[in-house]
Structure formats: structure tokens, C-alpha cells
VOVEX-972457 format. One record per residue: y, x, z of N, C-alpha, C in turn. Coordinates in steps of 0.02 Angstrom, whole numbers, plus 50000, padded with zeros to 5 digits. Example, Ala and Ser with C-alpha at 12.3 -4.5 7.8 and 13.67 -1.06 7.14 Angstrom:
<atoms>
497165066050390497755061550390498355066050390498885064250354499475068450357500025064550394
</atoms>
This chain:
<atoms>
499405004350000500005000050000500625004550000500945005349943501455010549935502055009849981502205003650003502805002750043502615000450114502025002750137501815000850204502295003550256502535009750246503015012650293503655008650296503885006250239504485002050237504374995550274503784992450265503644986250298503604987250374503334992850396503294994150468503984994950498504444997950460505134998550484505444991750493505344987350446505604980550452505274977050511504624978150520504264974850574504534976950642504644983550650504894985950714505604983450727506014983450675506704981050683506704973750702506294969950669506294962750682505984961150749505464965150769505154963950834505664964650890506054969950887506574970950939507074965250939507264963050878507754957650873507454951150901506834949550881506524943250901506424942850976506194948251006506084948251078506734947151117507274950051090507914949051122508124941751118507984938651060508164931551052507754927151098507114928851107506684924751151506964924551222507214930351245507454930751314508034925951327508524926051280509104921951297509044914851270508554913651225508454906751202508244902251259507814904951303507594900951360508174899351407508644904151413509194903151460509694898051436509704896651371510224892251346509974885351326509334884051338509064877451319509454871751350509634872651414510014867351447510704866451415511004871951396511654871551364511604867951297511054868951263510974865651198510944858151206510664855951261510604848751274511264845651293511694849551324512324846751350512924848351307512854853051263513424855151223513224855451149513324849951114513084849351045513434854350998514054855951014514414860350969514134867450969513734869051021513434875651022512714875650996512484869750975511784869150955511624873750896512074873850845511934877850786511904885250801512294887350849512324894450866511654896950890511284892750926510654894850954510054892650913510164888250864509604885850824509334891450779509784895350750509564900650704509104905750737509294908750794508834913450825508184910250847508194903950866507584900550886507104899950827507384898050769506964897350709506704904150687507124909350693506894916050676506324918250721506354916350785505824918050831505174914650810505224908350789504634904850765504354908250703504814910550660504594913950599504214920350616504434923750669504104929850691503394928450713503304922950748502644921350776502164919150722502404915250673501954911950626501954914950556502414919650540502504921750470502044927550451501954928250385501614934050357502094939950357501844946150345502304951950342502854951150291502694947950233503204947050182503754942550206503564937150242504064932650269504484936050321504154940450360504524944250411505064948450378504884951650322505364955850288505954951750263505804945950235506334941550210506794939250266506484937450323506884935250379507314940850406507024946850407507404952650432507984954250385507854953750319508384955050270508954950150279508784943750292509304938750304509694940350366509334942650418509674944550479510144950450468509914955350428510334961150412510954959050375510874954250329511444951850290511944948250334511694944250382512144940850428512534945850470512164950950493512504956150533513024959850491512844961050427513314964450382513944960350372513854953850359514434949550350514864949250412514534948950471514904948750534515294955150544514964960850527515294967250534515914967650490515844965250427516414965450381516954960650404516764954850431517254950150457517654953250514517274956650561517614959750617518064965450594517834968950542518204974850519518854972850485518824967950440519404966250400519834960850431519544956150466519924951350504520254945750464520104945050398520394939550359519924933650368519944930550427519424925750445519664918550449520294917250436520544910450438520844908650370520864902250355521154900150292521884902050287522224901550343522934903350344523024910650325522614915050355522674922150340522494923550267521994920050241521784921050172522304918650123522614912950137523144910450094523754915150095523894918050153524444922850158524294929050118523674931550124523474937450086523504936250012523274930349990523304928549919524024928149895524464925349936525164924949918525474931849909525264936649952525514943549946525274946749881524644945549863524374948349801524734945249741524814938749742525144935249687525864937549680526204938349736526904940649735526964947649706526484951949722526484958749694526444958549618526004954349592525914953849520526534950849487526814945649517527414942449488527984947449482528034951949529528584956749529528464962649481527834964349469527704970749435527254970349374526884965049364526394964849309526744964149242526604968649196526964968949133526604965949073526034962549085525644959749029525654952149028525994948849074525904941749083526124937749021526654939848987526874936248927526334936548873526054942448863525524943248813524894939348833524724939348897524134935748919524224928148910524834925848918524954918748907524884917048833525174921348790525134920148718524414920448693524014924748724523344925948699522814921548732522844921048798522334917348835522584911048869523244909948868523514904248904523554905348979523534911549002523544913249073524234912149102524284908549157524924907649192524814908549267525334910949301525284911649373525184904849406525504899749380525464893049410524744890549410524404891149353523714888749349523254892749395523344899349396522924903449438523054902149512523684901249530523854899749600523524893149621523544888149578523234881749594522484882349603522164886049558521434886749560521204890449623521514896049638521264900149693521494897549761522044893949763522224890449825521704885149840521484881549789520964876449798520314879549823520114885249794519494888449814519514890949886520104893449906520174895749976520144889750023520494884450007520524878550051519844875150057519454875250003518794872050004518234876950020518414883250034517934888450051517374888749998517584889649936517114889649879517134896349844516544899149829516504905349791516554903949717516674909149678516724908249605516054906349575515514909049602514854907149576514734899649587514934897149645514854890049659515314885849615515924888149606516394884449566516194884349492515834889549470515614889949400514934886749389514624884249442513974881049435513394885849431513514892249446512974897249444512564897249508512854894849563512504894349627512664887649658512214884849699512364878549734512904879649786513284874449800513824874749849513534875649919513814880349955513614881650025514124878350071513874874650120514324871450168514594876750216515244877750216515554882550261516264880150275516524881950333517194879850352517714884350320517554890850316518024895650289517634901250257517904904350206517574910150176517574916050224517014919750225517014925850264517504930850232517664936050268518124941050241517844944050177517184945450177516874948350119516904943550060516774937050072516814932050019517524931349993518014931650038518714931150017518894937049972518684943049992518834948849951518504948249882517894945649881517554944749817517944939749774518224934649805518624929649769519234932849739519564937349775520154940649749519984945549692519394948449695519164952649640519094948349577518814942349586518754937649530519434935349505519914934649550520594932849529520874938149482520774944449498521014949849456520674949649387520044947649386519674947349323519974942149275520314937249301520604931949260521104934749208521384940549221521884943349177521584947149118520934948349119520604952049065520964958549050521084962349103521494968449098521154973849139520864978749104520504984049139520944988649179521604988449169522074992449208522344988749269522194982349274522434978449331521834976749375521814979849433521234979349476521424977449547521044973049577521084971549649520394973149677520344977849723519704980649743519634981049819519004981149841518864982549911519064989749928519274990849989519404997650012518745000750035518335002549987517685005550003517495010349948517045014849963516785019349912516025018749907515745013449936515015012549936514765011049865514185013849850513885013049785513135012149795512855006849765512155005249775511775006449709511205009749714510815011249655510065010149668509695008849615508975008349618508645014649590509045019749576508775026049552508645026249478508915021349442508815020949369509495021349334509555025749286510145025749243510005020949186510495016849170510385011849117511035010649080510975008449018511555006848976511415000348938511944996448930511904990248893512034991748819511564989748777511624990548705511454984048671511924981348632511804975248594511574969448638511854968948697511704963248740511054963948780510764969948782510154971148820510264977448863509844978148915509924983748962509324988448954509474994848939508944999748926509005005748973508425008548990508405014549032508655020448991509115024349021509355030448989509145036649027508905035749088508685041449128508505039149198508215043749237508035042349306508365047449352508355046049417508655050549466508135053049515507605056349491507065058349536507265063549588507795067349573508015072549619508445069849676508675063549667509095060549718508675056049764508265051949733507825047449771507175046649733506675043949765506065041949730506205035249698506235034949632506465028749599506045022649613505395023349628504985017449640504305018349611503925013049610503255013349583503175008149528502875010149473502725005549419502015006749395501725001549365501045002249340501015006649278501585007349244501635011549185502235016249194502165022549176502715027349185503315025349143503905025349173504505023349139504715028649087505015026149033505265030448979505975028448960506355033248935507005031748907506905026948849507305021548848507245016548796506865010348818506545010448876506225004448903506774999448921506644993048907507144987848921507014984648989507544983449027507504979849091507634972549076507144968249090507214961249069507274956449128507024958349188507074953949246507164958049310507524955149357507574957849424507404952249473506894953349513506654948249561506544941549526506204941849469505994935949430506584932149400507174935149398507754931949367507954935849305508064932349250508244935749188508884939749198508904945549167509454950249178510114947149155510114943049102510734940149078511014935049128510574931549165510824926849215511184930549271510924936349290511264940449341511924943249314511924944949250512534947549219513084942249217512884935849209513384930549207513784930249272513444931349328513814931549392514274937549394514034943349372514444949349371515064948649327515004944649274515564943649228516164940549263516054937249319516614934349356517054939649388516794945749394517144950949433517234957549395517114957649330517044963949294517704967649282518254964049273518914967149264518924972149205518694969849149518734973549086519094969249034519254972148976519684968748929519304965448871518914969248832518584966348774517924963148795517694958448753517064954948768516484959848772516484964848727515924969648726515904973848790516484976648810516494980948869516354976948932516564970548933516424966348991515674965148999515344963548944514624962348947514244968648966514454974348939514124980648957514164981949032514764981249059514864982649130514474977749173514464971349153514114966249192513364967549193513074969449136512364970849133512184977149173512554982449164512394988749197512484988349273512914983849295513034983149367512514978949402512004976749366511454973249399510994978149436511004984549416510554989449449510934995349479511554996349459511985001549488512644998249506512764997349571513284992749595513844996549629514434996149600515044998749631515304993349678515264994549743515424989449792516164987649793516584991549761517284989749756517374983449715516934982349665516964976649621516464971149638515864973249656515304968449659515034967649729514624962549737514384960549803513974966049836514014966149902513664971149942512904970149938512534975549932511814975449934511564977850003510934976450017510644978550081510234984750070510444990350099510084996650090509364995850114508894998050072508194997550089507844991250065508234986350045507924980050023507504981249960506924978149959506454978949904506654974749844506584977549784506774974249722506204975049672506014969549640505504969749587505854969449519505684974149475505984974449409505434973749356505574969849305505114969049249505394972649188504974976549155505174980549098504804978349035505104980048978504784978848913504844985148871504284987048840504284992848797504084990848727504524992048679504384990548609504164996948575503564996848546503275002748516503215001848440503395007048403503365006748330502645006348306502215010248337501515010648315501045007348364501285002348400500854999048448501154992548471500794988948513501034982348535501604983048586501994977748591502514977348642502174975848709502344979748760502034978748826502564977148877502364973548929502804972148986502454974149050502844976849097502564979049161503104978749214502904979049277503374978349333503354984549378503874985149419503914990449467504294988249529504174991649585504504990049649504984995749666505604993849681506134998749697506494996549760506935000749785507334999149845508065001049834508514997049860509224998549856509375004649899509735009349871509975015249907510735014949910511005016049968511735015749979512025022749981512445024249933512835030449936513515028749965513685031250024514335029550055514935031750013514845036649970515405039249931515195039449858515485035049817515305034749746515455041249710516005044649728516175050849695515645056249710515405056249772514885061049791514235059549754514095053149746513485051149709513505053649638514085052749606514155054949536514095062549532514395065949580514375073249581513655075749589513295072749636512595074749648512175073449586512275067549555511885065749496511985070849440512605073049431512755077849378512445084649393512495086749457512235093249477511485093749470511135088249487510405088349489510085086049423510485083049380510205080649317510015086549272509425086249244509185091749202509405090949129509605084949110509795083749041510305078149037510625077648979511125072448968510795065648964511115060648994510895053648988511475049748958511325045248912511845041248881512235037548935512895037948932513315035048983513635040149028513345046249030513645051649071514315053649041514805054749084515445057349062515465064849074515805068349030515845075549039515885079148972515795085748975515855089848915515325088148863514705086748885514175084848838514285077648815514065076148754514105069348728513485067948687513375061748671512775060248631512825063348562513425064448536513495067848472513255075048476513455078648528513235085648535512495086148549512215081348587511485081248599511115080048533511385075448492511075074148427511085080248382511635084048385511685090148344511125095048363511005095748428510485100348451509795098348427509715091848410509055089448389508995088648314509505090748276509485090048203509105095748169508955100948206508595106648178508965109648117509615110648127510005113748074509805121148066509945123848008509775130847995510125135448044509795140848060510085145648108510755148248081511245148348125511905150648105512355145148077512095138948075512495133448048513055131448095512975132848159513485130848209513785137048241514435137648238514805143248269515215140448327515115143248386515475141048445516165144348446516655140848418517335143748415517665144048483517525139148525517825139048591517605145048632516965146548631516705152348668516995158748641517045159148574517325165148542518055166048561518435160548561519145160948578519235162948651518835160048696518895161748767518745169048781518335172148739518165179248749518745183748729519235181048693519795185048668520415184448711520425179848759521025178648799520885180148872521415180048912521345181448984520985175649019520775176849080520425171649118520855165449127521515166449137521965160749148522015156349086521935159249027522005155448966521355152148943520805153848975520155151148955520085143848976519815139848931519675132748944518935131548928518555129448977517835128248967517665120848967518125116648989517995109448992517985106448922518365109348876518385107148807517905111448766517665108648712517225112348667517525112248596517415117648560517635118048490517125122148452516895119548395516415123248355516475121048282516165125048239516175123548167515455123048143515335117948100514665116548075514675117247999514205121047973514105121447900513585116247882513815111047844513375105347830513515102747760513005102547719513065100147650513655103247613513695109847620514185113947584514905112647607514985109947666515655108847695515695112047764516295114447781516425116947848516735111347889516375109047939516595103447980516785106048049517425105248067517645107148134517505101548183517365103348245517235098348297517605100448360517985095848390518285096848455518045091348502517785093248558517555088448608518065088048664518345081948675518825080748728518545075148772518265076748831517935071648872518415066448901519045068548914519555063948938520225067448933520765063848949521435066648946521715067649016521265069049063521455069949133521085075849163521285081949146520945087849173521035088349249520545090849284520605091449357521165096249376521465094849433522025099149455522695095849444523185099949431523875097549425524065096749351524685094949341524945094049273524925100649234524895106249270524855112749237524225113449196523675110749221523045110949184523085107049119523465101549121523555097549061523915101549007524465104949027524835109048979524415114848953523995117648997523555123148976523055120848924522785114848933522305112348884522635110848817523225107948819523585106448757523745112948719523935118248756524075124648724523445127548693522885126848727522235129148702522065125448637522165118848637522025114748579522485116648520523115118148536523595120048484523355126348448523125131148486522885137348456522225136348418521805131848444521175130548411521285126848345521755122148345521915118448284522155123148229522535128148249522795133148201522215136748166521695138348204521115141648174520715136848130520645130748153520245125848115520595123948049521255124148049521625122447988521445127147930521335133447946521205138347894520455139347879520025136347919519305137647911518875131447897519155125447902518745119347895519005114847839518565110347817518735105347766518885098547797518655097347857518745090947891518635092247965518935088048007518875088948079518605082548112518115083448156517865078048198518135079048268518475073948295518685074048365518215069448403517815072348446517315068648484517625066648551517845060248555518125057748617517705051848644517055052048631516605046948657516625046948733516595041048763516605040248836517245043048868517795042948831518425045848855518805040448894518875041348959519195036349002519945036849006520255041348966520985041748965521245047049012521885046249031522205051149075522965051149065523245057149058523965057849053524235055048987524775051048991525115048648931525385054548891525655059448926525945065248893525425069248855524815069348880524265072848846524145069648777524115062948776523995059348713524565060648664525185060448689525765061548646525755068648616525615073548658525625080548634525035081948588524465078848601523885079748557524035076748489524365071048488524535067848424525005072248382525435076048415525895080448379525525085548336524915087348356524535092448320524285089848253524385083348239524145080448177524705076848138525315077748161525895074448129526125078448069525735077948015525895082047956526355078447907526555072247923527035068747880527735071747890528125071647838528805074347842529225070647894529115064147898529495060047945529135059048012528575062648022528205062048084527785055648085527525054048144527125048048153527465043448203527315037048198527585032148245527115031448305527415031148364527025029948424526915022548434527125019948491527065012748505527715010348536527765003748544528315001148584528044999148653528494999048702528314997248770528814992248798528564986448818528984981348849528814981348924529274983948965529154985049036529384979249078528994977549129529214972749180529664976549229530304975149227530784978949267530804976349338530894980949385530934979149456531314984549493531514982849554531864987749596531424993749610530764992749610530304998249625530395003949575530565002349514530665007449464531215012349483531695009849521532275013949538532195017749603531655016349640531545019749703531415027149691531715031349733531625038549725531025040949765530635045449735530085048649771530365054249814530065055249871530295060549916529715065149933529885070849962529375075649981529145074750053529325069150084529125067850153529685068950203530175073050183530745074450227531365070450206531265066250154531835062350130532195065550072531975071650054532295075049998531995072549932532425070449887532195067649823531895073149780531305071649750530975076449706531065074449632531145068049620531225065749551531785060549551532005058649491532545053849486532325047049513531745044749492531495038349515530765037649493530465032049510529775030849489529715030749413530265029449379530255029549306530045036349279530205041549317530055048349293529305049549287528905045549321528175046449318527895043749253528295040349213528045037049153528075041449091528335047449096528395051949038528775048548981529335045348999529745041848950530295046548926530455046148862530995050048834531645048748873532055053848880532665053348921533135047848896533195047148830533635041948804533375034948823532715034148818532415027648837532485026548912532425031948950532485031549023533175028949042533685031449010534365029049025534445021749006534125019648952534155012648931533825008148983533265010349010532915006349061533335005849125533635011349145534075011249204534645006249195534915006349136535465001749121535234994449127534654992949102534394986149105534244984049177533954988649216533814987049286534464985649323534974989749311535634988849343535944982149324535824979949262536094973549239535694967549263535144968849298534744963449324534244960549275534134963849219533624961449171532934962049202532494957349184531814957449211531314960549162531504960949098531074964049048531494968749006531184974348986531554979348948531614977448875531144973448849531094972448778530714978448749530444977948688530044983348659530454989448642530364994748680530725001048671530235006548651530485012048621530045017448598529645020448655529005021848641528555024848691528055029348655527825034348690527365039448663527705042848604528135047448619528525051048569529255050848590529665054148552530375054348568530715047848547531245046148581531625040148564532225041848522532105044048461532665046048417533135040148406532835034148399533235028148393533055023548450533505022648498533355018648557533625011648546533235007548514533405000548504532774996548508532844990248526532254986048534531884985448469531234986348472530814985948413530674992548379531034997848399530915004348369530335007848406529975012048369529385015348397529535022548417529125025048463529185032148480529055036348419529395042048413529325046448355528925052648376528365053648342527925059348356527985064348299528245070148315528325075348264527965081648285527815085948236527465092148251527905097148287528565096148285529055100648317528935107748294528785112348340528685119348321527955121148311527525116048308526815117148301526605116148229526165120348203525895119348136525325114348141525395108548111524895103248120524275104248076523745100848094523145100648053523265095747996523095097647935523265093547877522655090547842522055092547861521445090147828521245083247856520745079947825520505073447851520245074147923520335068647961520125068548032519685062348043519125063348078518675057948097518625057948173518785052248205518765051748278518145047848299517725050848341517145047448367517355043548430517235037048429517475032748483516945027648500517005024448559516505019448578516795014748630516395009948651516625004748697516695007248768516525013548781516605016548848517225020848851517625020848798518255024448797518825019348807519325021348845519865016648858520495020148880521045016348884521695018948903521915024248852521965030548872522115035648823521595035948768520975034148786520435033648737520525027948689520965023148704521185018048657521785020348616522265023448650522915024848619522875030448568522525035848583522515041348534522215039248467521615036248466521365034048400521785028548369522085024248410522505018948383523125021648348523455026548379524045029648348523865033248284523315037048287523095040748227522895035948171522565030548189522345025648139522935021748109523395019548153523965015748129524405019748082524425026348091524815030648047524415033447988523805030547979523355032647925523235040247926523205042847986523085050047994522355051648011521965046548029521265047648046520875041148034520225041948027519755036348026519355036548091519135030648112518765030048175518045028248160517585031748192516865030848184516555028748251516145023648251515815021548312515885014248325516115012448385516215005448403516905004548435517094998348443517754996648470517824999048541518405001848558518525004348626518714998648673518855000348736518924995448790519514990648782520054992948752520644988648745521074988448807521224994348835521674994848893522364996848865522794991848855523374992748812524034993748845524074996448905524714997748936524645002748992525175006649005525135011649059525175008549128524885012149177524885009949247525375014149287525785010949327526225014849370526245012149441526025006049451526095002849516525415002449550525305006349603524695006149642524865004849715524495000249746524614998549816523974999949855523975004849900523365006749935523095001349982523514996950006523274991750051523744985750049523504980150019523894974050017523924971050087524514969050109524604966350176524134960450189523754960950243523294955850268522674955050225522654957850165522064957050122521574962750132521814968550157521404974450167521064976350101521424975850046521174977849981521704982149947521484986149898521974989949859522034987049789522584988249757522694985549691523144990049650523104989049586523574992249539523674987349482524214988249444524324983749388524664987349331524594984549272524884987249211525634985849210526024990849193526754990149198527074986949137526734987249079527054984549019526554983548962526804980748909526394979048851526584983548793526074986548761526184991048705525954988048639526324989548587526164987048520526134992948472525604993048431525534998248381526044997348325526155002548287526645002248233526424997748175525774996148172525544991548120525524984348145525824983048204525874976248230525284973848271524794978148282524204976048319524254978248392524114973848440524114976048510523494980248525523554984648573522984988548596522594984448649522954980848690522654976848744522174971648716521574971448744521044966748725520784967648654521044972548618520834973848550520494980648544520814985748573520544992448569520654995648501520365001448491520375004748426519755002448388519864998948334519314995948296519065001048245518415002248242518165007548198518235005948124518415010948085518395010348012517675010447988517275014548022516565015148005516155013548067515875007648068515525005448129514825008248131514665011248188513995013848200513845013148275513445008148292513265007048362512725011948384512725013348449512155016848478511605011548489511015012948463510465008248466509915010948512509465006548535508915008948577508515014548544508445014248477508075019448441508425026248448509095026148454509465032448463509295035648530509185031548581508995034248646508335038048641507885035348599507215038248595507185044448551507635044948501507615050948458508175055848474508465055148534508985059848557509585060148511509755054448481510385053448445510445057648381509895060348356509955064548296510165060548235509935054348228510155050248171510885048548175511115047048236511825045348245512265051348228512085057348252512485063248237512475064748162511905063848130511865064948058512315060048020512335053748043512775048748012513505050848016513705053348075514405055448083514565061348038514105066148033514215071947990514265069947917513845065247895513855063147825514505059347808514755055347857515405052047846515955057347840515925062447882516425067847878516395071347811515795072547786515715075747720516005071247665515865064747669516155060047620516915060247621517215060647681517945061047686518195067547655517845073047669518055079447640518005079347564517545075447538517465074947465517935069947434518355066747475518855062247449518605055247432518025053147457517775046447442518215041247476518255035247446518655029947476518265026547532518625022647573518325019747634517755015047618517815011047564517295006247547516645009747528516695015047488516095018847469515775022147530516185024647575515915027847636515555022647679515845016747685515515011347723514845009547693514825008847628514195007047595513675012547603513895018747598513455024447608513175024347679513605023147728513385022847798512895017147809513045011247780512615005447789511915006747760511875009847703511225011247673510815016047716511165020847748510805025447793510555021847855510975017547883510765013847943510165009347927510175006147869509625001747850508975005747844509025011847819508425016047811508195018947878508675020047924508505022747989508175017648034508365011248026508115006048070507795000448029507235001747994506934996647951506674990647991506494991748054506214986248094506744980948109507384982748105507914978048122507954972248073507724973348011507764968047961507344962047980506794963248017506344957848036506394955948109506854959148146506904957848217507414952348230507354948848287507844943448303508544946348310509034942648285509724944848290509984943548361510394948248385510694947248450511214941648447511174937148494511644931548497512074932348559512724933048550513164933848607513134927548650513074928348716513034922548761513614917648750513454911248749513954906248735514524906548786514344908348849514854908748902515404913748883515194919348854515684924448833516124921748777515824918448730516204915848673516714910848697516494906348741516944901148765517534904248802517404909248844517944912148884518424916248841518154919848792518584924448754518854921448689518664915248673518944912048614519254905348630518884900848660519124894048672519744894148717519764898948764520314899148811520974901548781520974903548717521604905248685522044898948682522604899248714523004893148721523454891748662523684896948628524154895748574523954899748513524134897348454523934900548392524474905348369524524910848406525024915848390524724921348348525134925948327524894931648288524374935648327524524937148390524064940948431523394937348437523444930848453522844926948462522424926848399522754926048342522384925548279522044932148262522374937748276522074944248262521444945348304521484943348367520894944148410520354939248389520554933248370520064928348346519714930948283520094934048240519804936848179519284942148196519454946448243518994951648264518354948548293518434943448336517844940348367517434936548315517764933748264517404930248211516964935248173517234941248161516824946348129516214947948172516304947948237515754949248283515234943648278515464937448275515004931748269514614932148203514964933648149514634933948085514134939748083514314945148115513874951048116513204949448149513244945648203512634943848238512324937348213512614934548159512364928348130512274922848182512784922148223512764917148277512974910448249512514905748243512664899148217512534893848270512514895848333512384891148387512964886448399513564888548382514144884548398514584883948337514384879748290514764879048227515464876348239515524872148290516184869348306516674874848324516424879648363516844885248383517064889348322516594891048280516754895048221517244891248175517134884848167517584880848126518284880848154518344880648221519004880748252519364887248237519004892848242519304899348227519514899648154519094897148110519254897448039519864893248021519934887548055520524883448043521154887148063521124890848119521694894748141521874899948088521364903148061521484908448012521774905547947521544899647928521804896447868522554895247872522794893747933523504892447942523914898847930523604904547941523974910947933523974913247860523484910947821523444913347753523114920247751523274924147700522934930547691523404936447701523944935447738524444940747744524324945347802523864943647847523734947947906523114952047893523164958447897522594962847887522394965847954521754965347969521504968148032521374975548022521754979648057521694986948050520984989248062520744993648019520084996448028519564993147985519664986847967519164983347926519384982947852520024984147837520284983447769520074976647740520154971447780519924964847759520434959747782520564954847741521054949747758520724943447783521134938947810520874932547833520534928847775520834929147716520544925647659519864928447642519784935047649519124938147635518594935347682518774934547746518304931947795518114924747777518604920847760518484913747748518054912547687518064917147639517684916147578516994919347580516834923047634516184926347638515624921347651
</atoms>
């Protein structure tokens, strides 16, 4: 019996608890008869005592788990103290007030989703007053009779409130760093959850009748379908695009960040059902038993996992990427890859060396392909490290300009970072005589913007909080003027680049300045795990027709963050919010849209099994086509034919159908038929057509009617396709 020791631990814990209850249950029997209001207080331990006497070991474990959960909830209630409706309503009012004063996306969210403070205030005030959770309100769980939400339930409700904005930069979170795992690394691909690796060096992952493999699908947890569990997580995911929201919701069923999701019980037993699809054999299903492990510090957990991991797993952030892993498995001829970064570092001083970034050149199909790997735009340390990396990239670009035919920038899984990093990186590719256009930024103005930062002694270190935004000086003066005049919104002003012309509607100007820019074709590798700066850099390059994007749509985090509150009064939660709304120079918002790929190539379960060699080959072949001057349509057709040959089984396999709940939330909730709304609807319609989803013809017809009203004048960047093209397909 593999978990006999675990069961004995539960038995001993419960035995001590039950005996203690027996002692005082006898003493209070008279009180129960005379004081009805105390009856419920003593009924629970009495029933648990009966369960101890008459139950099987499995029932004992369940009863003990329930007892642990009750103790956990009580501990959290005692710790946070938001235990009355009055306190919860006050805390909610503080959170709402913070957003009203500082949130810079509300106009766009209203135009796109119909989101208003009034509607949200009404909904969440009702839920607090009726002590109702979001799962209960959504019909995912039966209503529980309670007088008031526990502190933990209230915090979970506020996390769900933040999710209503569909903004990955606007978060309301628990003040905790706890992270719960079952010892399995997993990634959501095409609406399913697949194993990408295990953590045997951290914990014993569990026992299964069949040895687990990368690419095995997780289909059930405790006899519940994985998608049903993901539906609950979707209430709290706080992501922007439908794809990234579903990915996060699925992956959080087995690896749980307690800041966002419900608390798990450390040691609790979990049964998981797996499915393995075999090319040369039958599909098999098998189960395994695992236990929740609590890491008190999520950052420490991630650090340990990276240190002890023997190989890259899809989803890992860092210098390695699935593209570089695929290259290693392509069996290219010896000498085909030259490590330029290592060579450059050997020629400079220790202070000038950068090892976090990678640069190399590949000889492939008679072309020299340069590759730069940038894991994120937030190097560890101070702002000095950021400038050091940009200088390193500047020198590397100079070498690549003279030695390569095309450049691949690998920014897969790039979570963003410094705004200034993105701006300066873009300068290295501004080969147009007039430079490139950045974006516009419409800021929610407040007195907070004018507050001066101090060094602790009252001495001012910067002009104001505005200085943290890396805004051009001319634009900065314009914002100060508007704040002084009492304006609440700045209007769209230049951002990411210099403000040569400071007028509403003008874009930031990105020029090469004193840097010699790269002039050859550029291909950016991007995916749904890239966001913020990982949205903006490919978006700026794409909007200026300076690069093509390969992969999948990014997260869609479309505005900078400047306002963070470590502890909301009476809520005992921390929050941050987006300061403003950004618009690309081609008229497309980044928020909820992301950088849309010119050449779409998803990571598939088969890629996990072949170590991404087909995916890396596809990227290289697209780069070669670009170097040869092929047009986008021919490159797309070439890529499609390769994908069809790589995945022949997909032609006969069931098509993935996006859950109706996601479609309803991300399409039906669009309140007005504006330009922004129509562009996002067009993108989602492409998604529906791609998956051949015909479950909701009414929904598709509604979207098509919206598009018909616009005509064929709006082009969705990245697809080179008009509304009319979609309607006639």
C-alpha cells in the first residue's frame, strides 16, 4: 500500500483530534439542550467523533481533510480579520476607489466589453451582502448557506473582481507567496493539458500504473474532467486574450499560485487520469496518485526547479527556449552553428560580458541566419544592467548586419520588462529615413502622478512619479500641464520614442540616432506566453513593416503599469493597475489583441515528443524564404504544406472546439460595435473558423453582421485579410 505512511499520519492526527472532542462533548450536552444557538457549534465535533468510531480509513482521511480545511479557513480569518460584511464592503469600496482614481483602461474596456464601474459595483456588492462566491453565482457550485464570507472567500471574490477587467496588468492578489504543486510540469496546448516534465529532484511525483512521459495528456483530476476545473479557474485568471486565459486556467489545475487561486491542503491525496496517444499503437488511459506539496515561497520553488532540472521543459522561462532545443535536435552539419555571443564575450572585459542573452549564426540552405535570444526585457539588478544589455545588443547587431542574410529574434516566453529597453531595442532596427512610429498613450491623470519620490529622509530623488514612466521630456511637460489644469485624461500622446511632435494623436518617434541599424529582414518568434514588452516590441516592429512575426498571438497586455499598492486598507491584499491605454500606429490596440503572427505555428503535443525539431525547422525555413524575397502569401502556403506533412494524423483527428463559456464571455459581452470591438471580433472569428466551431451559429452570425456594417476597409494586421475576405470564405 504505497501511501500507508500517509494514511497513518492522518489517522494519528485525527485520533488526537477526536479524543479531544469526546472529552468536551460530554461536558456540553446540557448546554446543547438549553442553548439552541450553540447547538451547531457542538454538532460538528460530535458527528466527527461518530465518523471516527464507525468509518473506514478512507473516510477518516476525508474527515481529517475537512477538519484541516476548517482550521485553515479559521486561521486565515483570524489572520486577516475581514470577517464582517461591513468590513468587506469597506474593503471593496477602497479597492474600487483605487481603480476609479488610477485605472487607465476603463474607457477602452467599456468600448470593447461594456465594462463599467457601476455594473461591477452592483454585482460585487450583491455577492458580499448575500455571502455568495463566484462559483455559486455562476452555477458551477451549489449555493452554500452562510451568514458572511470568510476572509479567504472574500479575498477570492476580489481576485475575481479584478478578472472582470480582462487585463493582465491589473491584479488584485493575496499577500502570500505560497505555491502548490503535484510535482508535474504541464502546459496547455490547443485546449488540452499535457505533461512537459516532472520534478523528481524536488518531490516524489506519485505512483502510476504506467510510467509518465512528456506528451501524456491529463484528462481528469479526482474523477472531474480537467476542463470543468479550468472553468472555475477562469473566474480568477486575470489574463487578457481568450487563449492565454484558457492556458493559465488549465495549467493552474495542477500547479497553483495561491495569490490567484484557492488554497490547497498540503499532503491531500489527488487522483489523476492520463491519456497517451501513440502513433504506432492504441490510445491508453491510466491513473496515478499524487499529493499536494506546499512551497511557502513561489520564487524559491521556481529557483529550485531550475537548479535541479536536468533539461528544458516547455513553459520554462530563461535563456533556453524551445527553438534552441529544437536546433540541438536537428542534427545540422558540424560547424553549421557559430556561437557569436560566446566569441564576443571572449574579446571584451568581464564587465562587458553578457551571458543571459544568446547570439549565434546558422548556416542553413545556403543562407546565413542570425539568431538573438532575449528571454525578457527585465535583466536582474538595476537599470545599469538594462543599459549594459542594450549596448551588448548594439554591438552584436553591428556584426550580424555584415555577416547574415536574415535575423531571427527569439523572444518566446518573454514576460516583458523595462519600457526603455523595448524603445532602445527598436532603435536598432529603425532603418527608415523617417524612423519608426511608436505608440500613443492615453494616461489616467491623478495627483499621484505629481507626488515626488524621496530617499527616506524627505530629499527628492526624482521630479515625480511620472519620471518612472520613461516618457520623453516634452511629453512629460505636457502631462504636468494637464494635471495642473485638472484634466482627468491626457488624451493620446506620443509614447515609446521621442516626442518630436507633442500633440494629441501623434506617435512616439523611434530613430536609430547614432546607432547603425540592422537593415536585413527580421523574423520575431513569439507566443501566447509573451506579454507586456513581449507584446509591444513585436507590435511596433510589425506595425512599421520592419519585421514579421512567427508563432502564436501574445498575451495582449497593452499598457504600462505604474501604480502598485502593497496593502489595500482593510482588504489585506495587494494590487496594481494599468496606467493608460496604448494604440499602435496602424490603429490596432495591443490590449486584449496582442501581437498577431504573420506566420502562425502553434506548439503541438507532437512537438513535445520530438523535442521541437520540426518547429525549429519551420522557423528556419520561413527565415530562408524571407531572405529569398518571397511574399507573405507564398511563405504562408509553404509553411502550411510543411505543417500538414509534419502532422498527418491531424487531418483525421477531432477538431478542438473552444468552450462555449469562453466564446460567450469574450464575444457576446462586447457591448458596442466600435472599431476596437470589431477588430477583436474579427480575430476571434478567425479562431472559430480555424477550429471549425459550428456549435453556435447564432454567435458566428452576430459577429458576421457586425463585420458587414464595417465593410472591407479594416485590415487586421498580421493576417493581410479584410473583413470582406472573411465573409466570403
